[in-house]
PDB file of N, CA, C and O in Angstrom:
ATOM      1  N   MET A   1      67.173 107.228 103.012  1.00  0.00           N
ATOM      2  CA  MET A   1      66.740 106.213 103.937  1.00  0.00           C
ATOM      3  C   MET A   1      65.296 105.835 103.601  1.00  0.00           C
ATOM      4  O   MET A   1      64.447 106.706 103.411  1.00  0.00           O
ATOM      5  N   LEU A   2      65.037 104.571 103.533  1.00  0.00           N
ATOM      6  CA  LEU A   2      63.703 104.052 103.276  1.00  0.00           C
ATOM      7  C   LEU A   2      62.961 103.901 104.596  1.00  0.00           C
ATOM      8  O   LEU A   2      63.486 103.310 105.539  1.00  0.00           O
ATOM      9  N   VAL A   3      61.750 104.428 104.669  1.00  0.00           N
ATOM     10  CA  VAL A   3      60.920 104.295 105.866  1.00  0.00           C
ATOM     11  C   VAL A   3      59.692 103.484 105.490  1.00  0.00           C
ATOM     12  O   VAL A   3      58.964 103.846 104.566  1.00  0.00           O
ATOM     13  N   LEU A   4      59.461 102.395 106.198  1.00  0.00           N
ATOM     14  CA  LEU A   4      58.341 101.503 105.918  1.00  0.00           C
ATOM     15  C   LEU A   4      57.408 101.425 107.109  1.00  0.00           C
ATOM     16  O   LEU A   4      57.832 101.569 108.256  1.00  0.00           O
ATOM     17  N   THR A   5      56.149 101.198 106.835  1.00  0.00           N
ATOM     18  CA  THR A   5      55.179 100.905 107.880  1.00  0.00           C
ATOM     19  C   THR A   5      54.781  99.452 107.711  1.00  0.00           C
ATOM     20  O   THR A   5      54.268  99.058 106.664  1.00  0.00           O
ATOM     21  N   GLN A   6      55.015  98.668 108.728  1.00  0.00           N
ATOM     22  CA  GLN A   6      54.719  97.239 108.672  1.00  0.00           C
ATOM     23  C   GLN A   6      53.715  96.880 109.757  1.00  0.00           C
ATOM     24  O   GLN A   6      53.652  97.528 110.802  1.00  0.00           O
ATOM     25  N   LYS A   7      52.941  95.851 109.499  1.00  0.00           N
ATOM     26  CA  LYS A   7      51.979  95.332 110.468  1.00  0.00           C
ATOM     27  C   LYS A   7      52.428  93.957 110.917  1.00  0.00           C
ATOM     28  O   LYS A   7      53.251  93.312 110.266  1.00  0.00           O
ATOM     29  N   GLU A   8      51.878  93.519 112.037  1.00  0.00           N
ATOM     30  CA  GLU A   8      52.163  92.162 112.494  1.00  0.00           C
ATOM     31  C   GLU A   8      51.827  91.179 111.384  1.00  0.00           C
ATOM     32  O   GLU A   8      50.822  91.327 110.689  1.00  0.00           O
ATOM     33  N   GLY A   9      52.681  90.175 111.228  1.00  0.00           N
ATOM     34  CA  GLY A   9      52.452  89.144 110.228  1.00  0.00           C
ATOM     35  C   GLY A   9      53.042  89.450 108.866  1.00  0.00           C
ATOM     36  O   GLY A   9      53.070  88.574 108.001  1.00  0.00           O
ATOM     37  N   GLU A  10      53.516  90.671 108.650  1.00  0.00           N
ATOM     38  CA  GLU A  10      54.106  91.019 107.358  1.00  0.00           C
ATOM     39  C   GLU A  10      55.576  90.616 107.314  1.00  0.00           C
ATOM     40  O   GLU A  10      56.205  90.405 108.351  1.00  0.00           O
ATOM     41  N   ILE A  11      56.109  90.513 106.112  1.00  0.00           N
ATOM     42  CA  ILE A  11      57.494  90.089 105.902  1.00  0.00           C
ATOM     43  C   ILE A  11      58.225  91.136 105.076  1.00  0.00           C
ATOM     44  O   ILE A  11      57.694  91.645 104.088  1.00  0.00           O
ATOM     45  N   LEU A  12      59.454  91.454 105.489  1.00  0.00           N
ATOM     46  CA  LEU A  12      60.345  92.319 104.719  1.00  0.00           C
ATOM     47  C   LEU A  12      61.392  91.440 104.057  1.00  0.00           C
ATOM     48  O   LEU A  12      61.978  90.577 104.711  1.00  0.00           O
ATOM     49  N   GLN A  13      61.631  91.645 102.782  1.00  0.00           N
ATOM     50  CA  GLN A  13      62.678  90.923 102.060  1.00  0.00           C
ATOM     51  C   GLN A  13      63.851  91.874 101.908  1.00  0.00           C
ATOM     52  O   GLN A  13      63.688  92.969 101.370  1.00  0.00           O
ATOM     53  N   VAL A  14      65.037  91.479 102.373  1.00  0.00           N
ATOM     54  CA  VAL A  14      66.247  92.290 102.255  1.00  0.00           C
ATOM     55  C   VAL A  14      67.217  91.525 101.364  1.00  0.00           C
ATOM     56  O   VAL A  14      67.741  90.485 101.763  1.00  0.00           O
ATOM     57  N   GLY A  15      67.454  92.029 100.173  1.00  0.00           N
ATOM     58  CA  GLY A  15      68.296  91.300  99.231  1.00  0.00           C
ATOM     59  C   GLY A  15      67.621  90.001  98.825  1.00  0.00           C
ATOM     60  O   GLY A  15      66.397  89.882  98.888  1.00  0.00           O
ATOM     61  N   LYS A  16      68.426  89.023  98.406  1.00  0.00           N
ATOM     62  CA  LYS A  16      67.876  87.742  97.946  1.00  0.00           C
ATOM     63  C   LYS A  16      67.679  86.749  99.074  1.00  0.00           C
ATOM     64  O   LYS A  16      66.773  85.918  99.016  1.00  0.00           O
ATOM     65  N   ASP A  17      68.524  86.825 100.109  1.00  0.00           N
ATOM     66  CA  ASP A  17      68.592  85.746 101.085  1.00  0.00           C
ATOM     67  C   ASP A  17      68.052  86.069 102.468  1.00  0.00           C
ATOM     68  O   ASP A  17      68.042  85.190 103.330  1.00  0.00           O
ATOM     69  N   VAL A  18      67.605  87.285 102.713  1.00  0.00           N
ATOM     70  CA  VAL A  18      67.216  87.669 104.070  1.00  0.00           C
ATOM     71  C   VAL A  18      65.742  88.055 104.106  1.00  0.00           C
ATOM     72  O   VAL A  18      65.277  88.877 103.316  1.00  0.00           O
ATOM     73  N   ARG A  19      65.018  87.442 105.041  1.00  0.00           N
ATOM     74  CA  ARG A  19      63.599  87.765 105.246  1.00  0.00           C
ATOM     75  C   ARG A  19      63.390  88.093 106.715  1.00  0.00           C
ATOM     76  O   ARG A  19      63.891  87.394 107.597  1.00  0.00           O
ATOM     77  N   ILE A  20      62.638  89.172 106.972  1.00  0.00           N
ATOM     78  CA  ILE A  20      62.340  89.591 108.338  1.00  0.00           C
ATOM     79  C   ILE A  20      60.833  89.540 108.517  1.00  0.00           C
ATOM     80  O   ILE A  20      60.089  90.242 107.833  1.00  0.00           O
ATOM     81  N   PHE A  21      60.396  88.708 109.438  1.00  0.00           N
ATOM     82  CA  PHE A  21      58.977  88.520 109.726  1.00  0.00           C
ATOM     83  C   PHE A  21      58.629  89.335 110.967  1.00  0.00           C
ATOM     84  O   PHE A  21      59.277  89.194 112.003  1.00  0.00           O
ATOM     85  N   ILE A  22      57.601  90.193 110.867  1.00  0.00           N
ATOM     86  CA  ILE A  22      57.143  90.987 112.005  1.00  0.00           C
ATOM     87  C   ILE A  22      56.194  90.095 112.807  1.00  0.00           C
ATOM     88  O   ILE A  22      55.013  89.974 112.480  1.00  0.00           O
ATOM     89  N   LYS A  23      56.724  89.476 113.856  1.00  0.00           N
ATOM     90  CA  LYS A  23      55.943  88.500 114.607  1.00  0.00           C
ATOM     91  C   LYS A  23      54.932  89.170 115.533  1.00  0.00           C
ATOM     92  O   LYS A  23      53.756  88.806 115.549  1.00  0.00           O
ATOM     93  N   ARG A  24      55.404  90.161 116.312  1.00  0.00           N
ATOM     94  CA  ARG A  24      54.488  90.780 117.262  1.00  0.00           C
ATOM     95  C   ARG A  24      54.918  92.211 117.542  1.00  0.00           C
ATOM     96  O   ARG A  24      56.109  92.506 117.639  1.00  0.00           O
ATOM     97  N   ILE A  25      53.929  93.105 117.672  1.00  0.00           N
ATOM     98  CA  ILE A  25      54.168  94.484 118.078  1.00  0.00           C
ATOM     99  C   ILE A  25      53.353  94.695 119.343  1.00  0.00           C
ATOM    100  O   ILE A  25      52.130  94.556 119.336  1.00  0.00           O
ATOM    101  N   LYS A  26      54.043  95.034 120.433  1.00  0.00           N
ATOM    102  CA  LYS A  26      53.365  95.217 121.720  1.00  0.00           C
ATOM    103  C   LYS A  26      54.000  96.410 122.419  1.00  0.00           C
ATOM    104  O   LYS A  26      55.141  96.332 122.876  1.00  0.00           O
ATOM    105  N   GLY A  27      53.267  97.514 122.503  1.00  0.00           N
ATOM    106  CA  GLY A  27      53.807  98.719 123.127  1.00  0.00           C
ATOM    107  C   GLY A  27      55.027  99.211 122.371  1.00  0.00           C
ATOM    108  O   GLY A  27      54.962  99.469 121.169  1.00  0.00           O
ATOM    109  N   ASN A  28      56.149  99.341 123.087  1.00  0.00           N
ATOM    110  CA  ASN A  28      57.401  99.807 122.477  1.00  0.00           C
ATOM    111  C   ASN A  28      58.276  98.671 121.985  1.00  0.00           C
ATOM    112  O   ASN A  28      59.431  98.900 121.625  1.00  0.00           O
ATOM    113  N   TRP A  29      57.761  97.458 121.959  1.00  0.00           N
ATOM    114  CA  TRP A  29      58.551  96.291 121.583  1.00  0.00           C
ATOM    115  C   TRP A  29      58.053  95.685 120.285  1.00  0.00           C
ATOM    116  O   TRP A  29      56.851  95.623 120.029  1.00  0.00           O
ATOM    117  N   VAL A  30      58.995  95.242 119.475  1.00  0.00           N
ATOM    118  CA  VAL A  30      58.675  94.528 118.240  1.00  0.00           C
ATOM    119  C   VAL A  30      59.434  93.208 118.275  1.00  0.00           C
ATOM    120  O   VAL A  30      60.646  93.196 118.491  1.00  0.00           O
ATOM    121  N   ARG A  31      58.744  92.115 118.068  1.00  0.00           N
ATOM    122  CA  ARG A  31      59.406  90.809 118.000  1.00  0.00           C
ATOM    123  C   ARG A  31      59.590  90.465 116.528  1.00  0.00           C
ATOM    124  O   ARG A  31      58.624  90.390 115.768  1.00  0.00           O
ATOM    125  N   LEU A  32      60.850  90.255 116.136  1.00  0.00           N
ATOM    126  CA  LEU A  32      61.199  89.954 114.756  1.00  0.00           C
ATOM    127  C   LEU A  32      61.711  88.526 114.649  1.00  0.00           C
ATOM    128  O   LEU A  32      62.396  88.038 115.548  1.00  0.00           O
ATOM    129  N   CYS A  33      61.383  87.869 113.568  1.00  0.00           N
ATOM    130  CA  CYS A  33      61.978  86.578 113.219  1.00  0.00           C
ATOM    131  C   CYS A  33      62.785  86.832 111.951  1.00  0.00           C
ATOM    132  O   CYS A  33      62.240  87.284 110.944  1.00  0.00           O
ATOM    133  N   ILE A  34      64.073  86.543 112.001  1.00  0.00           N
ATOM    134  CA  ILE A  34      64.961  86.833 110.879  1.00  0.00           C
ATOM    135  C   ILE A  34      65.464  85.530 110.285  1.00  0.00           C
ATOM    136  O   ILE A  34      66.061  84.705 110.977  1.00  0.00           O
ATOM    137  N   ASP A  35      65.215  85.356 108.997  1.00  0.00           N
ATOM    138  CA  ASP A  35      65.682  84.187 108.263  1.00  0.00           C
ATOM    139  C   ASP A  35      66.811  84.654 107.346  1.00  0.00           C
ATOM    140  O   ASP A  35      66.577  85.352 106.360  1.00  0.00           O
ATOM    141  N   ALA A  36      68.042  84.257 107.687  1.00  0.00           N
ATOM    142  CA  ALA A  36      69.211  84.690 106.917  1.00  0.00           C
ATOM    143  C   ALA A  36      70.254  83.581 106.929  1.00  0.00           C
ATOM    144  O   ALA A  36      70.281  82.763 107.849  1.00  0.00           O
ATOM    145  N   PRO A  37      71.113  83.550 105.913  1.00  0.00           N
ATOM    146  CA  PRO A  37      72.198  82.567 105.913  1.00  0.00           C
ATOM    147  C   PRO A  37      73.103  82.757 107.134  1.00  0.00           C
ATOM    148  O   PRO A  37      73.212  83.862 107.666  1.00  0.00           O
ATOM    149  N   LYS A  38      73.743  81.683 107.568  1.00  0.00           N
ATOM    150  CA  LYS A  38      74.605  81.738 108.753  1.00  0.00           C
ATOM    151  C   LYS A  38      75.754  82.725 108.594  1.00  0.00           C
ATOM    152  O   LYS A  38      76.227  83.285 109.583  1.00  0.00           O
ATOM    153  N   GLU A  39      76.204  82.941 107.375  1.00  0.00           N
ATOM    154  CA  GLU A  39      77.338  83.842 107.173  1.00  0.00           C
ATOM    155  C   GLU A  39      76.958  85.320 107.281  1.00  0.00           C
ATOM    156  O   GLU A  39      77.840  86.178 107.278  1.00  0.00           O
ATOM    157  N   VAL A  40      75.664  85.634 107.376  1.00  0.00           N
ATOM    158  CA  VAL A  40      75.229  87.020 107.545  1.00  0.00           C
ATOM    159  C   VAL A  40      75.345  87.370 109.023  1.00  0.00           C
ATOM    160  O   VAL A  40      74.665  86.784 109.866  1.00  0.00           O
ATOM    161  N   GLU A  41      76.213  88.331 109.328  1.00  0.00           N
ATOM    162  CA  GLU A  41      76.421  88.762 110.707  1.00  0.00           C
ATOM    163  C   GLU A  41      75.296  89.711 111.102  1.00  0.00           C
ATOM    164  O   GLU A  41      74.937  90.604 110.335  1.00  0.00           O
ATOM    165  N   LEU A  42      74.747  89.522 112.280  1.00  0.00           N
ATOM    166  CA  LEU A  42      73.677  90.381 112.783  1.00  0.00           C
ATOM    167  C   LEU A  42      74.060  90.861 114.168  1.00  0.00           C
ATOM    168  O   LEU A  42      74.364  90.058 115.049  1.00  0.00           O
ATOM    169  N   LYS A  43      74.046  92.171 114.360  1.00  0.00           N
ATOM    170  CA  LYS A  43      74.316  92.717 115.683  1.00  0.00           C
ATOM    171  C   LYS A  43      73.434  93.929 115.900  1.00  0.00           C
ATOM    172  O   LYS A  43      73.060  94.626 114.956  1.00  0.00           O
ATOM    173  N   ARG A  44      73.111  94.164 117.150  1.00  0.00           N
ATOM    174  CA  ARG A  44      72.281  95.316 117.497  1.00  0.00           C
ATOM    175  C   ARG A  44      73.168  96.544 117.627  1.00  0.00           C
ATOM    176  O   ARG A  44      74.234  96.498 118.241  1.00  0.00           O
ATOM    177  N   ILE A  45      72.713  97.633 117.044  1.00  0.00           N
ATOM    178  CA  ILE A  45      73.456  98.888 117.075  1.00  0.00           C
ATOM    179  C   ILE A  45      72.475  99.972 117.508  1.00  0.00           C
ATOM    180  O   ILE A  45      71.380 100.058 116.952  1.00  0.00           O
ATOM    181  N   PRO A  46      72.840 100.805 118.493  1.00  0.00           N
ATOM    182  CA  PRO A  46      71.928 101.883 118.897  1.00  0.00           C
ATOM    183  C   PRO A  46      71.633 102.805 117.715  1.00  0.00           C
ATOM    184  O   PRO A  46      72.526 103.142 116.938  1.00  0.00           O
ATOM    185  N   ALA A  47      70.393 103.198 117.595  1.00  0.00           N
ATOM    186  CA  ALA A  47      69.996 104.091 116.503  1.00  0.00           C
ATOM    187  C   ALA A  47      70.549 105.486 116.767  1.00  0.00           C
ATOM    188  O   ALA A  47      70.445 105.985 117.888  1.00  0.00           O
ATOM    189  N   PRO A  48      71.139 106.127 115.751  1.00  0.00           N
ATOM    190  CA  PRO A  48      71.622 107.498 115.938  1.00  0.00           C
ATOM    191  C   PRO A  48      70.438 108.448 116.049  1.00  0.00           C
ATOM    192  O   PRO A  48      69.375 108.208 115.476  1.00  0.00           O
ATOM    193  N   LYS A  49      70.635 109.521 116.787  1.00  0.00           N
ATOM    194  CA  LYS A  49      69.591 110.538 116.882  1.00  0.00           C
ATOM    195  C   LYS A  49      69.466 111.208 115.523  1.00  0.00           C
ATOM    196  O   LYS A  49      70.459 111.386 114.819  1.00  0.00           O
ATOM    197  N   VAL A  50      68.250 111.578 115.159  1.00  0.00           N
ATOM    198  CA  VAL A  50      68.005 112.174 113.842  1.00  0.00           C
ATOM    199  C   VAL A  50      68.764 113.480 113.680  1.00  0.00           C
ATOM    200  O   VAL A  50      69.225 113.788 112.581  1.00  0.00           O
ATOM    201  N   ASP A  51      68.903 114.257 114.755  1.00  0.00           N
ATOM    202  CA  ASP A  51      69.581 115.546 114.661  1.00  0.00           C
ATOM    203  C   ASP A  51      71.095 115.432 114.851  1.00  0.00           C
ATOM    204  O   ASP A  51      71.795 116.445 114.857  1.00  0.00           O
ATOM    205  N   ASP A  52      71.593 114.231 115.002  1.00  0.00           N
ATOM    206  CA  ASP A  52      73.024 113.995 115.202  1.00  0.00           C
ATOM    207  C   ASP A  52      73.768 114.183 113.880  1.00  0.00           C
ATOM    208  O   ASP A  52      73.515 113.457 112.919  1.00  0.00           O
ATOM    209  N   GLU A  53      74.687 115.156 113.825  1.00  0.00           N
ATOM    210  CA  GLU A  53      75.423 115.433 112.586  1.00  0.00           C
ATOM    211  C   GLU A  53      76.272 114.248 112.153  1.00  0.00           C
ATOM    212  O   GLU A  53      76.484 114.037 110.959  1.00  0.00           O
ATOM    213  N   ASP A  54      76.759 113.472 113.118  1.00  0.00           N
ATOM    214  CA  ASP A  54      77.582 112.315 112.788  1.00  0.00           C
ATOM    215  C   ASP A  54      76.770 111.198 112.149  1.00  0.00           C
ATOM    216  O   ASP A  54      77.346 110.300 111.535  1.00  0.00           O
ATOM    217  N   ALA A  55      75.455 111.231 112.278  1.00  0.00           N
ATOM    218  CA  ALA A  55      74.609 110.164 111.740  1.00  0.00           C
ATOM    219  C   ALA A  55      74.458 110.279 110.224  1.00  0.00           C
ATOM    220  O   ALA A  55      74.239 109.270 109.554  1.00  0.00           O
ATOM    221  N   ALA A  56      74.568 111.467 109.682  1.00  0.00           N
ATOM    222  CA  ALA A  56      74.341 111.661 108.248  1.00  0.00           C
ATOM    223  C   ALA A  56      75.229 110.781 107.376  1.00  0.00           C
ATOM    224  O   ALA A  56      74.709 110.143 106.460  1.00  0.00           O
ATOM    225  N   PRO A  57      76.553 110.709 107.608  1.00  0.00           N
ATOM    226  CA  PRO A  57      77.369 109.834 106.755  1.00  0.00           C
ATOM    227  C   PRO A  57      76.995 108.362 106.900  1.00  0.00           C
ATOM    228  O   PRO A  57      77.059 107.612 105.926  1.00  0.00           O
ATOM    229  N   MET A  58      76.607 107.941 108.097  1.00  0.00           N
ATOM    230  CA  MET A  58      76.226 106.543 108.298  1.00  0.00           C
ATOM    231  C   MET A  58      74.988 106.192 107.490  1.00  0.00           C
ATOM    232  O   MET A  58      74.855 105.068 107.006  1.00  0.00           O
ATOM    233  N   MET A  59      74.091 107.142 107.345  1.00  0.00           N
ATOM    234  CA  MET A  59      72.835 106.864 106.667  1.00  0.00           C
ATOM    235  C   MET A  59      72.979 106.909 105.152  1.00  0.00           C
ATOM    236  O   MET A  59      72.083 106.454 104.441  1.00  0.00           O
ATOM    237  N   THR A  60      74.073 107.441 104.647  1.00  0.00           N
ATOM    238  CA  THR A  60      74.244 107.528 103.199  1.00  0.00           C
ATOM    239  C   THR A  60      75.292 106.554 102.671  1.00  0.00           C
ATOM    240  O   THR A  60      75.376 106.342 101.462  1.00  0.00           O
ATOM    241  N   ALA A  61      76.090 105.962 103.550  1.00  0.00           N
ATOM    242  CA  ALA A  61      77.125 105.024 103.110  1.00  0.00           C
ATOM    243  C   ALA A  61      76.494 103.709 102.677  1.00  0.00           C
ATOM    244  O   ALA A  61      75.447 103.331 103.204  1.00  0.00           O
ATOM    245  N   PRO A  62      77.109 102.998 101.723  1.00  0.00           N
ATOM    246  CA  PRO A  62      76.588 101.688 101.327  1.00  0.00           C
ATOM    247  C   PRO A  62      76.564 100.748 102.524  1.00  0.00           C
ATOM    248  O   PRO A  62      77.453 100.793 103.374  1.00  0.00           O
ATOM    249  N   MET A  63      75.535  99.888 102.591  1.00  0.00           N
ATOM    250  CA  MET A  63      75.367  99.006 103.732  1.00  0.00           C
ATOM    251  C   MET A  63      75.626  97.556 103.372  1.00  0.00           C
ATOM    252  O   MET A  63      75.316  97.106 102.269  1.00  0.00           O
ATOM    253  N   SER A  64      76.198  96.837 104.319  1.00  0.00           N
ATOM    254  CA  SER A  64      76.315  95.390 104.170  1.00  0.00           C
ATOM    255  C   SER A  64      74.961  94.782 104.534  1.00  0.00           C
ATOM    256  O   SER A  64      74.087  95.487 105.039  1.00  0.00           O
ATOM    257  N   ALA A  65      74.781  93.510 104.289  1.00  0.00           N
ATOM    258  CA  ALA A  65      73.517  92.846 104.626  1.00  0.00           C
ATOM    259  C   ALA A  65      73.238  92.950 106.119  1.00  0.00           C
ATOM    260  O   ALA A  65      72.092  93.162 106.515  1.00  0.00           O
ATOM    261  N   ALA A  66      74.261  92.805 106.953  1.00  0.00           N
ATOM    262  CA  ALA A  66      74.068  92.896 108.404  1.00  0.00           C
ATOM    263  C   ALA A  66      73.639  94.301 108.801  1.00  0.00           C
ATOM    264  O   ALA A  66      72.765  94.470 109.652  1.00  0.00           O
ATOM    265  N   GLU A  67      74.253  95.311 108.187  1.00  0.00           N
ATOM    266  CA  GLU A  67      73.871  96.685 108.490  1.00  0.00           C
ATOM    267  C   GLU A  67      72.444  96.961 108.028  1.00  0.00           C
ATOM    268  O   GLU A  67      71.701  97.667 108.710  1.00  0.00           O
ATOM    269  N   GLU A  68      72.054  96.415 106.883  1.00  0.00           N
ATOM    270  CA  GLU A  68      70.683  96.582 106.407  1.00  0.00           C
ATOM    271  C   GLU A  68      69.695  95.979 107.395  1.00  0.00           C
ATOM    272  O   GLU A  68      68.648  96.567 107.666  1.00  0.00           O
ATOM    273  N   LEU A  69      70.022  94.808 107.932  1.00  0.00           N
ATOM    274  CA  LEU A  69      69.149  94.174 108.920  1.00  0.00           C
ATOM    275  C   LEU A  69      69.032  95.028 110.173  1.00  0.00           C
ATOM    276  O   LEU A  69      67.931  95.245 110.680  1.00  0.00           O
ATOM    277  N   ALA A  70      70.156  95.509 110.670  1.00  0.00           N
ATOM    278  CA  ALA A  70      70.136  96.341 111.871  1.00  0.00           C
ATOM    279  C   ALA A  70      69.353  97.622 111.620  1.00  0.00           C
ATOM    280  O   ALA A  70      68.591  98.062 112.481  1.00  0.00           O
ATOM    281  N   ASP A  71      69.534  98.224 110.448  1.00  0.00           N
ATOM    282  CA  ASP A  71      68.804  99.436 110.098  1.00  0.00           C
ATOM    283  C   ASP A  71      67.308  99.160 110.019  1.00  0.00           C
ATOM    284  O   ASP A  71      66.506  99.960 110.501  1.00  0.00           O
ATOM    285  N   THR A  72      66.930  98.057 109.429  1.00  0.00           N
ATOM    286  CA  THR A  72      65.516  97.689 109.337  1.00  0.00           C
ATOM    287  C   THR A  72      64.932  97.474 110.725  1.00  0.00           C
ATOM    288  O   THR A  72      63.812  97.905 110.999  1.00  0.00           O
ATOM    289  N   GLU A  73      65.676  96.815 111.601  1.00  0.00           N
ATOM    290  CA  GLU A  73      65.195  96.588 112.964  1.00  0.00           C
ATOM    291  C   GLU A  73      64.968  97.916 113.677  1.00  0.00           C
ATOM    292  O   GLU A  73      63.957  98.087 114.358  1.00  0.00           O
ATOM    293  N   ARG A  74      65.898  98.858 113.529  1.00  0.00           N
ATOM    294  CA  ARG A  74      65.732 100.174 114.157  1.00  0.00           C
ATOM    295  C   ARG A  74      64.478 100.867 113.641  1.00  0.00           C
ATOM    296  O   ARG A  74      63.720 101.447 114.419  1.00  0.00           O
ATOM    297  N   ARG A  75      64.257 100.809 112.326  1.00  0.00           N
ATOM    298  CA  ARG A  75      63.080 101.465 111.747  1.00  0.00           C
ATOM    299  C   ARG A  75      61.792 100.840 112.253  1.00  0.00           C
ATOM    300  O   ARG A  75      60.834 101.550 112.561  1.00  0.00           O
ATOM    301  N   VAL A  76      61.763  99.530 112.340  1.00  0.00           N
ATOM    302  CA  VAL A  76      60.558  98.849 112.821  1.00  0.00           C
ATOM    303  C   VAL A  76      60.297  99.227 114.270  1.00  0.00           C
ATOM    304  O   VAL A  76      59.150  99.470 114.645  1.00  0.00           O
ATOM    305  N   LEU A  77      61.335  99.281 115.086  1.00  0.00           N
ATOM    306  CA  LEU A  77      61.172  99.662 116.488  1.00  0.00           C
ATOM    307  C   LEU A  77      60.675 101.096 116.611  1.00  0.00           C
ATOM    308  O   LEU A  77      59.816 101.383 117.445  1.00  0.00           O
ATOM    309  N   ARG A  78      61.212 102.009 115.783  1.00  0.00           N
ATOM    310  CA  ARG A  78      60.742 103.390 115.803  1.00  0.00           C
ATOM    311  C   ARG A  78      59.266 103.477 115.436  1.00  0.00           C
ATOM    312  O   ARG A  78      58.512 104.228 116.053  1.00  0.00           O
ATOM    313  N   MET A  79      58.855 102.706 114.427  1.00  0.00           N
ATOM    314  CA  MET A  79      57.448 102.714 114.010  1.00  0.00           C
ATOM    315  C   MET A  79      56.559 102.211 115.136  1.00  0.00           C
ATOM    316  O   MET A  79      55.473 102.747 115.353  1.00  0.00           O
ATOM    317  N   ALA A  80      57.003 101.200 115.846  1.00  0.00           N
ATOM    318  CA  ALA A  80      56.204 100.643 116.937  1.00  0.00           C
ATOM    319  C   ALA A  80      56.049 101.655 118.063  1.00  0.00           C
ATOM    320  O   ALA A  80      54.999 101.709 118.703  1.00  0.00           O
ATOM    321  N   ARG A  81      57.071 102.451 118.313  1.00  0.00           N
ATOM    322  CA  ARG A  81      56.997 103.459 119.376  1.00  0.00           C
ATOM    323  C   ARG A  81      55.977 104.538 119.049  1.00  0.00           C
ATOM    324  O   ARG A  81      55.380 105.120 119.954  1.00  0.00           O
ATOM    325  N   ARG A  82      55.772 104.810 117.774  1.00  0.00           N
ATOM    326  CA  ARG A  82      54.838 105.866 117.355  1.00  0.00           C
ATOM    327  C   ARG A  82      53.383 105.451 117.491  1.00  0.00           C
ATOM    328  O   ARG A  82      52.493 106.301 117.457  1.00  0.00           O
ATOM    329  N   ARG A  83      53.130 104.170 117.642  1.00  0.00           N
ATOM    330  CA  ARG A  83      51.739 103.686 117.730  1.00  0.00           C
ATOM    331  C   ARG A  83      51.117 104.000 119.051  1.00  0.00           C
ATOM    332  O   ARG A  83      49.956 103.662 119.283  1.00  0.00           O
TER     333      ARG A  83
END
């Protein structure tokens, strides 16, 4: 799993067609702007607990573009909570 530290105003590039702009970090909230083709499905998925044994296969399986976006969003939110 890749862990990144991002600041407001920075952009994450996911693959060729997806860009995630870190618009605002305020307390436990992160506002993201996502630029992706319409065919890329995006849905929110609760982050698995780190000590959850069932989470290990999810974190090692190949990800679709939508899963990569959801995973990136979870990581950004976790980073914001640590501030």
